[in-house]
N, CA, C and O atoms as CSV, one atom per row, in Angstrom:
chain,resi,resn,atom,element,x,y,z
A,1,MET,N,N,19.006,14.977,-40.144
A,1,MET,CA,C,18.898,13.713,-39.433
A,1,MET,C,C,20.308,13.138,-39.231
A,1,MET,O,O,21.172,13.255,-40.100
A,2,LEU,N,N,20.513,12.526,-38.082
A,2,LEU,CA,C,21.806,11.915,-37.799
A,2,LEU,C,C,21.995,10.665,-38.647
A,2,LEU,O,O,21.038,9.941,-38.922
A,3,ARG,N,N,23.225,10.417,-39.058
A,3,ARG,CA,C,23.519,9.253,-39.891
A,3,ARG,C,C,23.899,8.066,-39.006
A,3,ARG,O,O,25.069,7.692,-38.913
A,4,THR,N,N,22.899,7.489,-38.365
A,4,THR,CA,C,23.086,6.303,-37.536
A,4,THR,C,C,22.025,5.283,-37.931
A,4,THR,O,O,21.118,5.575,-38.710
A,5,ASN,N,N,22.158,4.093,-37.383
A,5,ASN,CA,C,21.138,3.062,-37.601
A,5,ASN,C,C,20.154,2.993,-36.440
A,5,ASN,O,O,19.411,2.020,-36.316
A,6,LEU,N,N,20.142,3.998,-35.606
A,6,LEU,CA,C,19.237,4.060,-34.463
A,6,LEU,C,C,17.903,4.675,-34.881
A,6,LEU,O,O,17.793,5.273,-35.952
A,7,THR,N,N,16.906,4.524,-34.039
A,7,THR,CA,C,15.639,5.218,-34.239
A,7,THR,C,C,15.905,6.708,-34.069
A,7,THR,O,O,16.530,7.121,-33.092
A,8,HIS,N,N,15.433,7.515,-35.017
A,8,HIS,CA,C,15.632,8.962,-34.960
A,8,HIS,C,C,14.401,9.632,-34.356
A,8,HIS,O,O,13.272,9.361,-34.765
A,9,ILE,N,N,14.626,10.498,-33.392
A,9,ILE,CA,C,13.558,11.304,-32.808
A,9,ILE,C,C,13.668,12.693,-33.424
A,9,ILE,O,O,14.696,13.359,-33.302
A,10,LEU,N,N,12.602,13.121,-34.083
A,10,LEU,CA,C,12.639,14.383,-34.814
A,10,LEU,C,C,11.770,15.478,-34.212
A,10,LEU,O,O,11.795,16.615,-34.683
A,11,SER,N,N,10.991,15.145,-33.163
A,11,SER,CA,C,10.097,16.149,-32.589
A,11,SER,C,C,9.814,15.837,-31.120
A,11,SER,O,O,10.067,14.732,-30.639
A,12,GLU,N,N,9.283,16.840,-30.426
A,12,GLU,CA,C,8.857,16.634,-29.034
A,12,GLU,C,C,7.798,15.541,-28.963
A,12,GLU,O,O,7.785,14.747,-28.022
A,13,GLN,N,N,6.914,15.499,-29.952
A,13,GLN,CA,C,5.849,14.503,-29.955
A,13,GLN,C,C,6.420,13.092,-30.090
A,13,GLN,O,O,5.975,12.175,-29.400
A,14,GLU,N,N,7.397,12.915,-30.970
A,14,GLU,CA,C,8.023,11.598,-31.123
A,14,GLU,C,C,8.753,11.202,-29.839
A,14,GLU,O,O,8.722,10.038,-29.439
A,15,HIS,N,N,9.400,12.157,-29.204
A,15,HIS,CA,C,10.081,11.905,-27.931
A,15,HIS,C,C,9.064,11.402,-26.896
A,15,HIS,O,O,9.294,10.395,-26.228
A,16,ALA,N,N,7.957,12.104,-26.775
A,16,ALA,CA,C,6.925,11.713,-25.812
A,16,ALA,C,C,6.366,10.326,-26.129
A,16,ALA,O,O,6.125,9.532,-25.220
A,17,LYS,N,N,6.160,10.033,-27.405
A,17,LYS,CA,C,5.608,8.731,-27.797
A,17,LYS,C,C,6.580,7.595,-27.474
A,17,LYS,O,O,6.153,6.538,-27.008
A,18,ILE,N,N,7.862,7.792,-27.711
A,18,ILE,CA,C,8.847,6.754,-27.386
A,18,ILE,C,C,8.848,6.484,-25.886
A,18,ILE,O,O,8.906,5.332,-25.458
A,19,LEU,N,N,8.784,7.545,-25.094
A,19,LEU,CA,C,8.747,7.351,-23.637
A,19,LEU,C,C,7.460,6.672,-23.191
A,19,LEU,O,O,7.470,5.868,-22.258
A,20,GLN,N,N,6.361,6.989,-23.848
A,20,GLN,CA,C,5.068,6.382,-23.512
A,20,GLN,C,C,5.022,4.907,-23.904
A,20,GLN,O,O,4.458,4.089,-23.177
A,21,ASP,N,N,5.609,4.567,-25.038
A,21,ASP,CA,C,5.506,3.214,-25.588
A,21,ASP,C,C,6.575,2.238,-25.092
A,21,ASP,O,O,6.479,1.039,-25.355
A,22,ASN,N,N,7.584,2.729,-24.383
A,22,ASN,CA,C,8.702,1.876,-23.968
A,22,ASN,C,C,9.029,2.105,-22.501
A,22,ASN,O,O,9.122,3.245,-22.045
A,23,LYS,N,N,9.202,1.022,-21.774
A,23,LYS,CA,C,9.529,1.106,-20.342
A,23,LYS,C,C,10.937,1.654,-20.128
A,23,LYS,O,O,11.140,2.528,-19.285
A,24,ASN,N,N,11.905,1.150,-20.880
A,24,ASN,CA,C,13.311,1.529,-20.741
A,24,ASN,C,C,13.799,2.177,-22.029
A,24,ASN,O,O,13.666,1.600,-23.107
A,25,VAL,N,N,14.369,3.386,-21.918
A,25,VAL,CA,C,14.773,4.141,-23.108
A,25,VAL,C,C,16.138,4.782,-22.868
A,25,VAL,O,O,16.409,5.323,-21.796
A,26,MET,N,N,16.990,4.710,-23.892
A,26,MET,CA,C,18.262,5.422,-23.906
A,26,MET,C,C,18.269,6.324,-25.131
A,26,MET,O,O,18.122,5.850,-26.257
A,27,ILE,N,N,18.440,7.634,-24.911
A,27,ILE,CA,C,18.475,8.586,-26.015
A,27,ILE,C,C,19.806,9.332,-25.980
A,27,ILE,O,O,20.206,9.871,-24.948
A,28,CYS,N,N,20.476,9.351,-27.115
A,28,CYS,CA,C,21.713,10.111,-27.274
A,28,CYS,C,C,21.392,11.348,-28.102
A,28,CYS,O,O,20.993,11.244,-29.262
A,29,CYS,N,N,21.567,12.505,-27.502
A,29,CYS,CA,C,21.273,13.776,-28.161
A,29,CYS,C,C,22.601,14.445,-28.499
A,29,CYS,O,O,23.316,14.914,-27.614
A,30,GLY,N,N,22.920,14.482,-29.796
A,30,GLY,CA,C,24.216,15.021,-30.180
A,30,GLY,C,C,24.294,15.409,-31.633
A,30,GLY,O,O,23.292,15.713,-32.280
A,31,ARG,N,N,25.520,15.389,-32.129
A,31,ARG,CA,C,25.824,15.708,-33.523
A,31,ARG,C,C,26.652,14.566,-34.089
A,31,ARG,O,O,26.901,13.579,-33.396
A,32,MET,N,N,27.077,14.686,-35.332
A,32,MET,CA,C,27.964,13.683,-35.934
A,32,MET,C,C,29.414,14.126,-35.728
A,32,MET,O,O,30.157,14.327,-36.688
A,33,GLY,N,N,29.796,14.273,-34.469
A,33,GLY,CA,C,31.139,14.726,-34.126
A,33,GLY,C,C,31.931,13.663,-33.380
A,33,GLY,O,O,31.403,12.593,-33.078
A,34,PRO,N,N,33.193,13.950,-33.080
A,34,PRO,CA,C,34.091,12.947,-32.505
A,34,PRO,C,C,33.716,12.474,-31.105
A,34,PRO,O,O,34.117,11.380,-30.710
A,35,MET,N,N,32.971,13.250,-30.354
A,35,MET,CA,C,32.547,12.822,-29.021
A,35,MET,C,C,31.255,12.008,-29.083
A,35,MET,O,O,30.978,11.216,-28.182
A,36,CYS,N,N,30.476,12.196,-30.123
A,36,CYS,CA,C,29.168,11.555,-30.241
A,36,CYS,C,C,29.215,10.231,-30.998
A,36,CYS,O,O,28.564,9.264,-30.600
A,37,ILE,N,N,29.971,10.183,-32.074
A,37,ILE,CA,C,29.973,9.002,-32.949
A,37,ILE,C,C,30.294,7.712,-32.198
A,37,ILE,O,O,29.636,6.702,-32.447
A,38,PRO,N,N,31.281,7.696,-31.283
A,38,PRO,CA,C,31.526,6.448,-30.551
A,38,PRO,C,C,30.337,5.997,-29.691
A,38,PRO,O,O,30.110,4.800,-29.517
A,39,VAL,N,N,29.594,6.949,-29.166
A,39,VAL,CA,C,28.416,6.603,-28.353
A,39,VAL,C,C,27.348,5.977,-29.241
A,39,VAL,O,O,26.752,4.965,-28.873
A,40,TYR,N,N,27.100,6.572,-30.413
A,40,TYR,CA,C,26.129,5.980,-31.346
A,40,TYR,C,C,26.553,4.556,-31.718
A,40,TYR,O,O,25.725,3.646,-31.755
A,41,GLY,N,N,27.854,4.372,-31.993
A,41,GLY,CA,C,28.357,3.055,-32.363
A,41,GLY,C,C,28.123,2.029,-31.269
A,41,GLY,O,O,27.708,0.903,-31.545
A,42,SER,N,N,28.389,2.414,-30.024
A,42,SER,CA,C,28.152,1.502,-28.899
A,42,SER,C,C,26.677,1.174,-28.772
A,42,SER,O,O,26.311,0.026,-28.520
A,43,MET,N,N,25.832,2.174,-28.944
A,43,MET,CA,C,24.385,1.941,-28.864
A,43,MET,C,C,23.940,0.964,-29.948
A,43,MET,O,O,23.149,0.059,-29.682
A,44,GLU,N,N,24.443,1.141,-31.165
A,44,GLU,CA,C,24.082,0.235,-32.262
A,44,GLU,C,C,24.500,-1.199,-31.942
A,44,GLU,O,O,23.766,-2.140,-32.241
A,45,GLU,N,N,25.674,-1.369,-31.337
A,45,GLU,CA,C,26.144,-2.703,-30.969
A,45,GLU,C,C,25.311,-3.318,-29.839
A,45,GLU,O,O,25.029,-4.516,-29.848
A,46,LEU,N,N,24.927,-2.493,-28.879
A,46,LEU,CA,C,24.208,-2.990,-27.698
A,46,LEU,C,C,22.721,-3.213,-27.945
A,46,LEU,O,O,22.065,-3.927,-27.186
A,47,GLU,N,N,22.192,-2.614,-28.990
A,47,GLU,CA,C,20.752,-2.688,-29.266
A,47,GLU,C,C,20.254,-4.133,-29.365
A,47,GLU,O,O,19.168,-4.440,-28.873
A,48,SER,N,N,21.023,-5.014,-29.985
A,48,SER,CA,C,20.574,-6.405,-30.132
A,48,SER,C,C,20.703,-7.190,-28.819
A,48,SER,O,O,20.000,-8.180,-28.617
A,49,GLU,N,N,21.595,-6.752,-27.936
A,49,GLU,CA,C,21.767,-7.413,-26.635
A,49,GLU,C,C,20.697,-7.001,-25.638
A,49,GLU,O,O,20.206,-7.830,-24.872
A,50,TYR,N,N,20.340,-5.749,-25.645
A,50,TYR,CA,C,19.386,-5.203,-24.679
A,50,TYR,C,C,18.032,-5.002,-25.355
A,50,TYR,O,O,17.637,-3.881,-25.678
A,51,THR,N,N,17.343,-6.103,-25.557
A,51,THR,CA,C,16.047,-6.037,-26.241
A,51,THR,C,C,14.969,-5.381,-25.382
A,51,THR,O,O,13.900,-5.030,-25.882
A,52,ASN,N,N,15.251,-5.215,-24.089
A,52,ASN,CA,C,14.309,-4.564,-23.186
A,52,ASN,C,C,14.502,-3.050,-23.141
A,52,ASN,O,O,13.848,-2.367,-22.353
A,53,VAL,N,N,15.402,-2.516,-23.986
A,53,VAL,CA,C,15.688,-1.088,-24.008
A,53,VAL,C,C,15.463,-0.551,-25.418
A,53,VAL,O,O,15.882,-1.166,-26.398
A,54,LYS,N,N,14.803,0.594,-25.513
A,54,LYS,CA,C,14.646,1.296,-26.790
A,54,LYS,C,C,15.800,2.283,-26.929
A,54,LYS,O,O,15.968,3.167,-26.089
A,55,PHE,N,N,16.591,2.135,-27.983
A,55,PHE,CA,C,17.729,3.009,-28.253
A,55,PHE,C,C,17.331,4.006,-29.338
A,55,PHE,O,O,16.755,3.624,-30.356
A,56,ALA,N,N,17.641,5.289,-29.115
A,56,ALA,CA,C,17.272,6.314,-30.099
A,56,ALA,C,C,18.274,7.454,-30.054
A,56,ALA,O,O,19.036,7.605,-29.099
A,57,ASP,N,N,18.252,8.254,-31.117
A,57,ASP,CA,C,19.077,9.455,-31.146
A,57,ASP,C,C,18.208,10.659,-31.462
A,57,ASP,O,O,17.084,10.531,-31.949
A,58,MET,N,N,18.757,11.836,-31.172
A,58,MET,CA,C,18.074,13.097,-31.455
A,58,MET,C,C,19.144,14.134,-31.759
A,58,MET,O,O,20.147,14.223,-31.051
A,59,GLU,N,N,18.933,14.912,-32.804
A,59,GLU,CA,C,19.889,15.957,-33.158
A,59,GLU,C,C,19.872,17.051,-32.098
A,59,GLU,O,O,18.813,17.567,-31.739
A,60,PHE,N,N,21.049,17.397,-31.605
A,60,PHE,CA,C,21.191,18.376,-30.541
A,60,PHE,C,C,20.680,19.758,-30.937
A,60,PHE,O,O,20.129,20.483,-30.108
A,61,ASP,N,N,20.863,20.119,-32.205
A,61,ASP,CA,C,20.604,21.495,-32.632
A,61,ASP,C,C,19.186,21.783,-33.125
A,61,ASP,O,O,18.877,22.927,-33.458
A,62,ILE,N,N,18.322,20.772,-33.179
A,62,ILE,CA,C,16.952,21.072,-33.608
A,62,ILE,C,C,16.187,21.707,-32.437
A,62,ILE,O,O,16.454,21.384,-31.279
A,63,PRO,N,N,15.252,22.594,-32.727
A,63,PRO,CA,C,14.514,23.258,-31.645
A,63,PRO,C,C,13.855,22.272,-30.669
A,63,PRO,O,O,13.859,22.512,-29.462
A,64,ASP,N,N,13.294,21.178,-31.171
A,64,ASP,CA,C,12.576,20.253,-30.296
A,64,ASP,C,C,13.494,19.474,-29.353
A,64,ASP,O,O,13.006,18.825,-28.428
A,65,ALA,N,N,14.804,19.525,-29.566
A,65,ALA,CA,C,15.735,18.860,-28.650
A,65,ALA,C,C,15.779,19.550,-27.288
A,65,ALA,O,O,16.465,19.085,-26.378
A,66,LYS,N,N,15.056,20.648,-27.147
A,66,LYS,CA,C,14.976,21.303,-25.837
A,66,LYS,C,C,14.381,20.366,-24.793
A,66,LYS,O,O,14.599,20.560,-23.597
A,67,VAL,N,N,13.627,19.342,-25.230
A,67,VAL,CA,C,13.075,18.381,-24.261
A,67,VAL,C,C,14.199,17.627,-23.551
A,67,VAL,O,O,13.997,17.096,-22.458
A,68,ILE,N,N,15.356,17.579,-24.154
A,68,ILE,CA,C,16.527,16.982,-23.507
A,68,ILE,C,C,17.470,18.070,-22.995
A,68,ILE,O,O,17.903,18.021,-21.843
A,69,ARG,N,N,17.788,19.040,-23.829
A,69,ARG,CA,C,18.741,20.101,-23.431
A,69,ARG,C,C,18.310,20.828,-22.167
A,69,ARG,O,O,19.157,21.237,-21.373
A,70,ASP,N,N,16.997,20.995,-21.967
A,70,ASP,CA,C,16.483,21.777,-20.841
A,70,ASP,C,C,16.165,20.946,-19.599
A,70,ASP,O,O,15.628,21.479,-18.628
A,71,LEU,N,N,16.484,19.662,-19.610
A,71,LEU,CA,C,16.242,18.841,-18.424
A,71,LEU,C,C,17.085,19.343,-17.250
A,71,LEU,O,O,18.234,19.739,-17.445
A,72,PRO,N,N,16.537,19.332,-16.046
A,72,PRO,CA,C,17.331,19.734,-14.879
A,72,PRO,C,C,18.610,18.904,-14.736
A,72,PRO,O,O,19.636,19.412,-14.284
A,73,GLU,N,N,18.546,17.650,-15.117
A,73,GLU,CA,C,19.703,16.756,-15.011
A,73,GLU,C,C,20.840,17.162,-15.950
A,73,GLU,O,O,21.973,16.708,-15.784
A,74,CYS,N,N,20.546,18.011,-16.930
A,74,CYS,CA,C,21.547,18.413,-17.928
A,74,CYS,C,C,22.100,19.815,-17.692
A,74,CYS,O,O,22.953,20.271,-18.453
A,75,ARG,N,N,21.640,20.495,-16.671
A,75,ARG,CA,C,22.024,21.897,-16.464
A,75,ARG,C,C,23.528,22.119,-16.378
A,75,ARG,O,O,24.032,23.131,-16.864
A,76,SER,N,N,24.241,21.194,-15.773
A,76,SER,CA,C,25.684,21.388,-15.583
A,76,SER,C,C,26.526,20.804,-16.716
A,76,SER,O,O,27.753,20.908,-16.689
A,77,PHE,N,N,25.889,20.197,-17.700
A,77,PHE,CA,C,26.632,19.561,-18.789
A,77,PHE,C,C,27.319,20.613,-19.655
A,77,PHE,O,O,26.751,21.662,-19.959
A,78,GLN,N,N,28.566,20.304,-20.048
A,78,GLN,CA,C,29.318,21.227,-20.876
A,78,GLN,C,C,29.737,20.620,-22.205
A,78,GLN,O,O,30.204,21.335,-23.092
A,79,GLY,N,N,29.575,19.307,-22.353
A,79,GLY,CA,C,29.961,18.656,-23.602
A,79,GLY,C,C,28.865,17.754,-24.112
A,79,GLY,O,O,28.075,17.210,-23.340
A,80,ILE,N,N,28.824,17.600,-25.434
A,80,ILE,CA,C,27.849,16.693,-26.024
A,80,ILE,C,C,28.549,15.379,-26.358
A,80,ILE,O,O,29.772,15.350,-26.501
A,81,PRO,N,N,27.807,14.318,-26.482
A,81,PRO,CA,C,26.352,14.231,-26.466
A,81,PRO,C,C,25.794,14.234,-25.047
A,81,PRO,O,O,26.494,13.929,-24.081
A,82,PHE,N,N,24.518,14.586,-24.950
A,82,PHE,CA,C,23.761,14.389,-23.724
A,82,PHE,C,C,23.095,13.027,-23.884
A,82,PHE,O,O,22.372,12.805,-24.856
A,83,VAL,N,N,23.326,12.122,-22.953
A,83,VAL,CA,C,22.735,10.795,-23.018
A,83,VAL,C,C,21.807,10.643,-21.827
A,83,VAL,O,O,22.222,10.759,-20.674
A,84,ILE,N,N,20.538,10.380,-22.128
A,84,ILE,CA,C,19.515,10.292,-21.095
A,84,ILE,C,C,18.955,8.879,-21.065
A,84,ILE,O,O,18.628,8.304,-22.104
A,85,TYR,N,N,18.850,8.331,-19.870
A,85,TYR,CA,C,18.283,7.003,-19.638
A,85,TYR,C,C,16.966,7.198,-18.895
A,85,TYR,O,O,16.928,7.809,-17.827
A,86,TYR,N,N,15.891,6.674,-19.470
A,86,TYR,CA,C,14.555,6.814,-18.888
A,86,TYR,C,C,14.003,5.446,-18.490
A,86,TYR,O,O,14.182,4.459,-19.204
A,87,LYS,N,N,13.340,5.402,-17.359
A,87,LYS,CA,C,12.590,4.217,-16.938
A,87,LYS,C,C,11.180,4.690,-16.608
A,87,LYS,O,O,10.995,5.582,-15.780
A,88,ASP,N,N,10.198,4.097,-17.251
A,88,ASP,CA,C,8.794,4.490,-17.055
A,88,ASP,C,C,8.600,5.993,-17.249
A,88,ASP,O,O,7.836,6.626,-16.521
A,89,GLY,N,N,9.300,6.561,-18.241
A,89,GLY,CA,C,9.138,7.965,-18.581
A,89,GLY,C,C,9.894,8.940,-17.705
A,89,GLY,O,O,9.837,10.147,-17.944
A,90,LYS,N,N,10.602,8.453,-16.698
A,90,LYS,CA,C,11.344,9.315,-15.770
A,90,LYS,C,C,12.848,9.146,-15.995
A,90,LYS,O,O,13.319,8.046,-16.283
A,91,VAL,N,N,13.588,10.232,-15.863
A,91,VAL,CA,C,15.041,10.179,-16.012
A,91,VAL,C,C,15.622,9.433,-14.813
A,91,VAL,O,O,15.381,9.794,-13.661
A,92,VAL,N,N,16.395,8.379,-15.109
A,92,VAL,CA,C,17.078,7.642,-14.041
A,92,VAL,C,C,18.586,7.883,-14.066
A,92,VAL,O,O,19.274,7.621,-13.079
A,93,LYS,N,N,19.100,8.379,-15.191
A,93,LYS,CA,C,20.528,8.664,-15.314
A,93,LYS,C,C,20.709,9.595,-16.502
A,93,LYS,O,O,20.017,9.475,-17.513
A,94,ALA,N,N,21.645,10.522,-16.367
A,94,ALA,CA,C,21.986,11.429,-17.460
A,94,ALA,C,C,23.498,11.622,-17.451
A,94,ALA,O,O,24.093,11.872,-16.402
A,95,THR,N,N,24.113,11.504,-18.618
A,95,THR,CA,C,25.554,11.676,-18.740
A,95,THR,C,C,25.844,12.579,-19.934
A,95,THR,O,O,24.983,12.808,-20.783
A,96,SER,N,N,27.058,13.080,-19.982
A,96,SER,CA,C,27.461,13.889,-21.132
A,96,SER,C,C,28.879,13.541,-21.530
A,96,SER,O,O,29.644,12.958,-20.762
A,97,SER,N,N,29.199,13.912,-22.738
A,97,SER,CA,C,30.506,13.705,-23.348
A,97,SER,C,C,30.692,12.245,-23.760
A,97,SER,O,O,29.782,11.428,-23.624
A,98,ILE,N,N,31.866,11.940,-24.258
A,98,ILE,CA,C,32.143,10.613,-24.790
A,98,ILE,C,C,32.075,9.569,-23.664
A,98,ILE,O,O,32.482,9.836,-22.533
A,99,GLN,N,N,31.562,8.395,-23.988
A,99,GLN,CA,C,31.471,7.300,-23.023
A,99,GLN,C,C,31.843,6.004,-23.725
A,99,GLN,O,O,31.539,5.801,-24.900
A,100,SER,N,N,32.502,5.142,-22.984
A,100,SER,CA,C,32.894,3.847,-23.540
A,100,SER,C,C,31.694,2.901,-23.535
A,100,SER,O,O,30.717,3.108,-22.814
A,101,LYS,N,N,31.795,1.873,-24.348
A,101,LYS,CA,C,30.762,0.835,-24.377
A,101,LYS,C,C,30.629,0.199,-22.998
A,101,LYS,O,O,29.520,-0.123,-22.572
A,102,GLU,N,N,31.734,0.015,-22.303
A,102,GLU,CA,C,31.717,-0.575,-20.966
A,102,GLU,C,C,30.944,0.296,-19.983
A,102,GLU,O,O,30.169,-0.220,-19.178
A,103,LYS,N,N,31.145,1.608,-20.040
A,103,LYS,CA,C,30.430,2.530,-19.154
A,103,LYS,C,C,28.938,2.516,-19.463
A,103,LYS,O,O,28.114,2.499,-18.548
A,104,ILE,N,N,28.585,2.523,-20.745
A,104,ILE,CA,C,27.176,2.472,-21.136
A,104,ILE,C,C,26.551,1.172,-20.641
A,104,ILE,O,O,25.442,1.181,-20.105
A,105,THR,N,N,27.253,0.058,-20.816
A,105,THR,CA,C,26.753,-1.244,-20.358
A,105,THR,C,C,26.526,-1.234,-18.852
A,105,THR,O,O,25.522,-1.755,-18.367
A,106,GLU,N,N,27.452,-0.645,-18.120
A,106,GLU,CA,C,27.326,-0.546,-16.659
A,106,GLU,C,C,26.049,0.217,-16.280
A,106,GLU,O,O,25.317,-0.200,-15.382
A,107,ILE,N,N,25.791,1.323,-16.960
A,107,ILE,CA,C,24.592,2.126,-16.685
A,107,ILE,C,C,23.324,1.346,-17.060
A,107,ILE,O,O,22.355,1.333,-16.300
A,108,LEU,N,N,23.333,0.701,-18.223
A,108,LEU,CA,C,22.174,-0.094,-18.641
A,108,LEU,C,C,21.880,-1.191,-17.620
A,108,LEU,O,O,20.731,-1.377,-17.219
A,109,ASP,N,N,22.918,-1.917,-17.200
A,109,ASP,CA,C,22.736,-3.006,-16.242
A,109,ASP,C,C,22.203,-2.492,-14.908
A,109,ASP,O,O,21.320,-3.112,-14.315
A,110,ALA,N,N,22.729,-1.370,-14.432
A,110,ALA,CA,C,22.325,-0.818,-13.144
A,110,ALA,C,C,20.885,-0.320,-13.147
A,110,ALA,O,O,20.192,-0.413,-12.133
A,111,ASN,N,N,20.431,0.209,-14.284
A,111,ASN,CA,C,19.102,0.821,-14.328
A,111,ASN,C,C,18.015,-0.042,-14.963
A,111,ASN,O,O,16.835,0.109,-14.644
A,112,PHE,N,N,18.409,-0.948,-15.862
A,112,PHE,CA,C,17.421,-1.729,-16.600
A,112,PHE,C,C,17.590,-3.224,-16.439
A,112,PHE,O,O,16.813,-3.990,-17.011
A,113,GLY,N,N,18.580,-3.666,-15.678
A,113,GLY,CA,C,18.827,-5.089,-15.481
A,113,GLY,C,C,19.801,-5.630,-16.517
A,113,GLY,O,O,19.893,-5.136,-17.641
A,114,LYS,N,N,20.520,-6.658,-16.101
A,114,LYS,CA,C,21.517,-7.269,-16.987
A,114,LYS,C,C,20.838,-8.157,-18.033
A,114,LYS,O,O,19.820,-8.796,-17.765
A,115,ASN,N,N,21.413,-8.178,-19.199
A,115,ASN,CA,C,20.923,-9.077,-20.266
A,115,ASN,C,C,21.870,-10.230,-20.415
A,115,ASN,O,O,21.650,-11.104,-21.253
């Protein structure tokens, strides 16, 4: 399990349930490495601001992470983390590699509305 304060997704079933139960979802699929940790930190900070968004993480290397790794939107990605933004269960944005809090905020505002 990743050492973050985010909701942890441990299976395909949990992934499906989060998408079913939440209109707006941001999932960071990665490891505890230098490109991923800043993204988790930004998500933890933004979680209290964006109460209309469910923030979660998923370990990149578990078999069930194929629900993210195998997305068509991720085919060209070469660096982790894979960050997927869902609205009503559909992918609205997918990014990879390190991202600043400002970039994440820009994506959240564009896809889920400003808080």
